[in-house]
C-alpha positions as CSV (number, residue, x, y, z in Angstrom):
1,M,8.8,-14.5,-27.7
2,S,7.6,-11.0,-26.9
3,I,4.0,-10.4,-28.0
4,S,2.3,-7.0,-28.3
5,A,-1.2,-6.0,-29.4
6,P,-1.5,-4.2,-32.7
7,S,-3.0,-0.8,-33.0
8,D,-6.3,-2.3,-34.4
9,C,-7.2,-3.5,-30.9
10,S,-7.0,-7.2,-31.7
11,P,-7.4,-9.4,-28.7
12,S,-4.4,-10.0,-26.5
13,V,-3.2,-13.2,-24.8
14,Q,-0.9,-13.6,-21.9
15,D,1.0,-16.7,-22.9
16,G,3.2,-15.8,-25.9
17,A,4.4,-19.4,-26.1
18,S,1.0,-20.6,-27.4
19,M,1.2,-18.3,-30.4
20,L,2.0,-19.5,-33.9
21,H,3.5,-17.5,-36.7
22,I,1.7,-17.3,-40.0
23,A,3.9,-19.9,-41.7
24,A,3.1,-22.3,-39.0
25,V,-0.6,-21.6,-39.3
26,E,-0.4,-22.2,-43.0
27,R,1.2,-25.6,-42.3
28,E,-1.4,-26.5,-39.6
29,T,-4.5,-25.5,-41.5
30,G,-3.6,-25.8,-45.2
31,I,-4.8,-22.2,-45.7
32,A,-2.4,-20.0,-47.6
33,K,-0.8,-17.0,-45.9
34,D,-2.1,-14.6,-48.4
35,T,-5.6,-15.9,-47.9
36,L,-5.3,-15.4,-44.2
37,R,-4.3,-11.8,-44.8
38,V,-7.3,-11.3,-47.2
39,W,-9.7,-12.7,-44.6
40,E,-8.3,-10.5,-41.9
41,K,-9.1,-7.4,-44.0
42,R,-12.4,-8.6,-45.5
43,Y,-14.0,-10.5,-42.7
44,G,-12.2,-9.3,-39.5
45,F,-11.0,-12.8,-38.8
46,P,-8.4,-14.1,-38.0
47,Q,-7.2,-11.3,-35.7
48,P,-3.4,-11.8,-35.3
49,L,-1.2,-10.1,-32.8
50,R,2.3,-8.9,-33.6
51,D,5.5,-10.2,-32.1
52,A,8.5,-8.0,-31.3
53,T,9.6,-7.9,-34.9
54,G,6.1,-7.0,-36.2
55,D,5.3,-10.4,-37.7
56,R,1.8,-11.8,-37.3
57,V,1.2,-14.4,-34.6
58,Y,-2.0,-16.3,-34.0
59,A,-3.6,-17.8,-30.8
60,A,-4.3,-21.5,-30.6
61,S,-8.0,-20.8,-30.4
62,Q,-7.9,-18.9,-33.7
63,V,-6.0,-21.8,-35.3
64,A,-8.7,-24.2,-34.1
65,R,-11.4,-22.0,-35.7
66,L,-9.4,-21.9,-38.9
67,R,-9.3,-25.7,-39.0
68,Q,-13.1,-25.8,-38.6
69,I,-13.4,-23.2,-41.5
70,R,-11.1,-25.3,-43.7
71,Q,-13.3,-28.4,-43.2
72,L,-16.4,-26.4,-44.1
73,L,-14.7,-24.9,-47.2
74,D,-13.6,-28.4,-48.3
75,A,-17.2,-29.5,-47.9
76,G,-18.2,-26.9,-50.4
77,M,-19.2,-23.8,-48.4
78,R,-18.1,-20.3,-49.4
79,P,-15.7,-18.2,-47.3
80,G,-18.2,-15.4,-47.0
81,K,-20.6,-17.7,-45.2
82,V,-18.3,-19.2,-42.6
83,V,-15.1,-17.1,-42.0
84,G,-16.7,-14.6,-39.8
85,L,-18.6,-17.2,-37.6
86,G,-17.7,-17.9,-34.0
87,A,-16.5,-21.3,-32.8
88,D,-19.9,-22.4,-31.6
89,A,-21.6,-21.5,-34.9
90,L,-18.8,-23.3,-36.8
91,A,-19.3,-26.4,-34.6
92,R,-23.0,-26.4,-35.3
93,L,-22.4,-26.2,-39.1
94,L,-19.9,-29.0,-38.9
95,A,-22.4,-31.1,-36.9
96,E,-25.0,-30.5,-39.6
97,T,-22.6,-31.4,-42.4
98,S,-22.8,-35.0,-43.6
99,V,-20.1,-37.2,-42.1
100,N,-19.4,-38.6,-45.5
101,D,-18.6,-35.1,-46.7
102,L,-15.9,-34.7,-44.1
103,S,-14.6,-38.3,-43.5
104,D,-12.0,-38.1,-46.3
105,L,-10.9,-34.5,-45.8
106,S,-7.4,-33.8,-44.8
107,R,-4.9,-31.1,-45.5
108,T,-2.5,-33.8,-46.6
109,K,-4.8,-35.3,-49.2
110,N,-5.9,-34.0,-52.6
111,T,-8.8,-31.9,-51.3
112,V,-7.2,-28.6,-52.1
113,A,-9.0,-26.6,-54.8
114,P,-7.3,-27.2,-58.2
115,P,-5.6,-24.3,-59.9
116,A,-7.9,-22.1,-62.0
117,Q,-6.0,-23.1,-65.1
118,S,-4.8,-26.5,-66.3
119,V,-1.2,-27.4,-67.2
120,S,-2.1,-26.8,-70.9
121,D,-3.3,-23.3,-70.1
122,F,0.0,-22.5,-68.5
123,L,1.8,-23.8,-71.5
124,D,-0.2,-21.4,-73.6
125,L,0.8,-18.6,-71.3
126,I,4.5,-19.5,-71.7
127,A,4.0,-19.5,-75.5
128,G,2.4,-16.1,-75.2
129,H,5.7,-14.6,-74.0
130,S,4.1,-12.4,-71.3
131,P,6.0,-12.6,-68.0
132,Q,3.3,-10.5,-66.3
133,A,0.5,-12.8,-67.4
134,L,2.4,-16.0,-66.5
135,R,3.5,-14.7,-63.1
136,H,0.0,-13.4,-62.3
137,A,-1.6,-16.8,-63.1
138,L,1.0,-18.7,-61.2
139,A,0.8,-16.4,-58.1
140,H,-3.0,-16.8,-58.2
141,A,-2.7,-20.6,-58.3
142,Q,-0.3,-20.5,-55.4
143,L,-2.8,-18.3,-53.4
144,R,-5.7,-20.7,-54.1
145,M,-3.8,-23.9,-53.5
146,G,-1.3,-23.1,-50.8
147,V,2.5,-23.5,-51.2
148,A,2.9,-27.2,-50.8
149,P,0.1,-28.3,-53.2
150,F,1.2,-25.6,-55.6
151,V,4.7,-27.1,-55.7
152,T,3.8,-30.8,-55.7
153,E,0.5,-30.8,-57.7
154,L,1.1,-28.0,-60.2
155,L,4.7,-27.1,-60.6
156,A,6.0,-30.7,-60.7
157,P,3.7,-31.8,-63.7
158,L,4.2,-28.4,-65.3
159,N,7.9,-28.7,-65.3
160,Q,7.6,-32.1,-66.9
161,A,5.2,-30.7,-69.5
162,V,7.6,-27.8,-70.4
163,G,10.4,-30.3,-70.8
164,E,8.3,-32.5,-73.1
165,A,7.2,-29.4,-75.1
166,W,10.9,-28.5,-75.7
167,V,11.7,-32.1,-76.8
168,Q,8.7,-32.0,-79.2
169,G,9.9,-28.7,-80.7
170,R,6.9,-26.7,-79.4
171,F,9.2,-24.5,-77.2
172,K,12.6,-23.0,-78.0
173,V,15.3,-22.9,-75.5
174,F,14.6,-19.2,-74.7
175,E,11.0,-20.1,-73.8
176,E,12.1,-22.8,-71.4
177,H,14.5,-20.2,-69.9
178,F,11.7,-17.7,-69.7
179,Y,9.5,-20.1,-67.8
180,T,12.3,-21.0,-65.4
181,E,13.1,-17.4,-64.6
182,V,9.4,-16.6,-63.8
183,I,9.0,-19.6,-61.6
184,G,12.4,-19.0,-60.0
185,S,11.5,-15.5,-59.1
186,L,8.1,-16.5,-57.6
187,L,9.6,-19.3,-55.6
188,R,12.4,-17.1,-54.2
189,E,9.9,-14.6,-53.0
190,T,7.8,-17.4,-51.5
191,I,10.9,-18.9,-49.7
192,A,11.9,-15.4,-48.4
193,S,8.4,-15.0,-46.9
194,L,8.5,-18.5,-45.3
195,A,12.0,-18.5,-43.9
196,P,12.2,-18.9,-40.1
197,L,13.4,-15.9,-38.2
198,A,16.1,-17.9,-36.3
199,S,18.9,-19.6,-38.3
200,T,19.1,-22.2,-35.6
201,R,16.0,-24.1,-36.7
202,R,16.8,-27.7,-37.5
203,P,17.5,-29.5,-39.6
204,K,19.8,-27.0,-41.3
205,V,20.0,-28.2,-44.9
206,L,22.6,-27.4,-47.6
207,L,21.1,-27.7,-51.1
208,T,23.0,-27.9,-54.4
209,T,23.7,-30.0,-57.5
210,L,26.9,-31.6,-58.7
211,P,28.5,-30.8,-62.0
212,P,27.3,-31.0,-64.8
213,E,23.7,-30.6,-63.4
214,Q,22.6,-27.1,-64.4
215,H,18.9,-27.3,-63.6
216,G,18.2,-25.4,-60.4
217,L,14.4,-25.2,-60.5
218,G,14.0,-28.5,-58.6
219,L,16.3,-27.2,-55.9
220,L,14.1,-24.2,-55.4
221,M,11.0,-26.4,-55.2
222,V,12.7,-28.5,-52.5
223,E,13.9,-25.5,-50.7
224,A,10.3,-24.1,-50.6
225,L,9.0,-27.3,-49.1
226,L,11.8,-27.6,-46.6
227,T,11.3,-24.0,-45.5
228,L,7.6,-24.6,-45.2
229,E,8.5,-27.4,-42.7
230,G,10.5,-25.0,-40.6
231,C,13.9,-26.0,-41.8
232,C,16.8,-23.6,-42.2
233,C,18.1,-23.8,-45.8
234,V,21.4,-22.8,-47.3
235,S,21.4,-23.0,-51.1
236,L,24.7,-23.0,-53.1
237,G,22.9,-23.1,-56.4
238,T,23.9,-25.6,-59.1
239,Q,27.2,-27.4,-60.0
240,T,29.1,-27.2,-56.7
241,P,32.3,-29.2,-57.1
242,L,32.3,-32.5,-55.1
243,E,35.5,-31.6,-53.3
244,D,34.0,-28.4,-52.0
245,L,30.8,-29.9,-50.4
246,A,32.4,-31.3,-47.3
247,H,34.0,-27.9,-46.6
248,A,30.8,-26.0,-47.3
249,A,28.9,-28.3,-44.9
250,H,31.4,-27.7,-42.2
251,A,31.5,-23.9,-42.7
252,H,27.7,-23.6,-42.5
253,H,27.3,-26.1,-39.7
254,V,24.5,-28.0,-41.5
255,D,22.8,-31.2,-40.5
256,L,22.0,-32.4,-44.0
257,I,23.2,-32.1,-47.6
258,A,20.4,-32.4,-50.2
259,L,21.3,-33.1,-53.8
260,S,19.2,-33.0,-56.9
261,F,19.8,-35.2,-59.9
262,S,18.0,-35.1,-63.2
263,S,17.7,-38.1,-65.6
264,V,20.6,-36.8,-67.8
265,H,23.2,-38.1,-65.4
266,P,25.1,-41.3,-66.3
267,E,24.3,-43.9,-63.7
268,S,27.9,-44.8,-63.0
269,L,28.8,-41.2,-62.5
270,V,26.0,-40.6,-60.0
271,L,26.8,-43.6,-57.9
272,D,30.6,-43.0,-57.9
273,N,30.1,-39.3,-56.9
274,L,27.6,-40.2,-54.1
275,Q,29.9,-42.9,-52.7
276,A,32.9,-40.5,-52.8
277,L,31.0,-37.7,-51.1
278,R,29.6,-40.1,-48.4
279,N,33.1,-41.2,-47.6
280,Q,34.2,-37.6,-47.2
281,L,31.4,-36.6,-44.8
282,P,31.3,-37.2,-41.1
283,Q,28.8,-40.0,-40.2
284,P,26.3,-37.8,-38.3
285,L,25.9,-35.5,-41.3
286,G,22.9,-36.7,-43.4
287,L,22.9,-37.0,-47.2
288,W,19.6,-36.8,-49.0
289,V,19.1,-37.2,-52.7
290,G,16.2,-36.8,-55.1
291,G,15.2,-36.2,-58.6
292,A,14.4,-38.2,-61.7
293,C,17.7,-40.1,-61.9
294,P,16.7,-43.8,-61.7
295,A,20.1,-44.8,-60.2
296,L,19.2,-43.1,-57.0
297,Y,16.5,-45.7,-56.3
298,R,17.9,-48.8,-58.0
299,H,21.2,-48.9,-56.2
300,P,21.0,-47.8,-52.5
301,I,24.2,-46.6,-50.9
302,A,24.7,-46.9,-47.1
303,G,24.3,-43.5,-45.5
304,V,22.5,-41.9,-48.5
305,V,18.8,-41.4,-48.2
306,P,16.7,-41.3,-51.4
307,V,13.8,-39.0,-50.6
308,G,12.1,-39.5,-54.0
309,L,8.9,-37.6,-54.5
310,L,8.5,-34.0,-53.4
311,T,5.5,-35.2,-51.3
312,N,7.9,-37.3,-49.2
313,I,9.7,-34.3,-47.9
314,P,7.5,-33.6,-44.8
315,G,7.8,-37.2,-43.7
316,A,11.5,-37.2,-44.2
317,V,11.9,-34.1,-42.0
318,A,9.6,-35.5,-39.3
319,R,11.6,-38.8,-39.2
320,W,14.9,-36.8,-38.9
321,R,13.5,-34.8,-36.0
322,R,12.1,-37.8,-34.3
323,R,15.5,-39.6,-34.5
324,E,17.3,-36.5,-33.2
325,T,14.9,-36.3,-30.3
326,E,15.5,-40.0,-29.5
327,T,19.2,-39.6,-29.7
328,L,19.2,-36.6,-27.4
329,N,17.0,-38.4,-24.9
330,A,19.3,-41.4,-25.0
331,R,22.3,-39.2,-24.2
332,N,20.5,-37.5,-21.4
333,T,19.6,-40.9,-19.9
334,R,23.2,-42.0,-20.0
335,T,24.4,-38.9,-18.3
């Protein structure tokens, strides 16, 4: 990777391999990309370099400082007090902070600041029929929370609440569609900003639903989380015919197919389709399933991995990569 210093005289490093792109920094620190950009302008830190394509890249030392800052923010300190401090000053502050304040902090736990508005507030915004207001509130929540918590801790319960509001008669069909379009637009922009530069990043995942599943919002949420984990995603949208999936997987050279099922699917149809698809796919090609359909978890099928909750996605990706590494090492040992 070619690294060049930007015109604002940010510090340079010699070893480009030690640099992380902004999406990786977001994953490593739990600090949203937009927040990193704001801090860069407001506080002069972090100071990214630019790679050959003009994208921000960060030195390992800066990522280490960002982790320190994140711990102090989780302990209740304000960004203006800590973001501009050097590593030594941050270390002293951390040492002065109570161990109890920091012992349970982790970017994988629920220590992220909650959205400024509750689920009920977002329902009111949907009922207000203002796409600008709804999008602004959602974008602000994503900025505060970071992409993964935004998807798992806000969008997931909000989707359920919108569905329940429709069942109860509070929302009309057009209001549910309005919400879906606003969320879909926001998620697509997020995915585009997170997508890896190289299409060779693995696993490469094909995402879709089977007929008659028309709901695609869950697919976008999964795609956002997979992309955040560095996966390369190919989305076919909804309702891809079963007989086309094996051809699509071969054409796109994917490692995994990920399918989403809502609770509307008859159990027998889900199980029959999954077994038929698994029989059509070559054995190395993985098949992941998720969604609210109970049949996915009650009746396991050999070669079909029920991922379950959105929060399980990072672990599933890590396990896949670990198995791939072990397989490659075993092949190299034999040869």
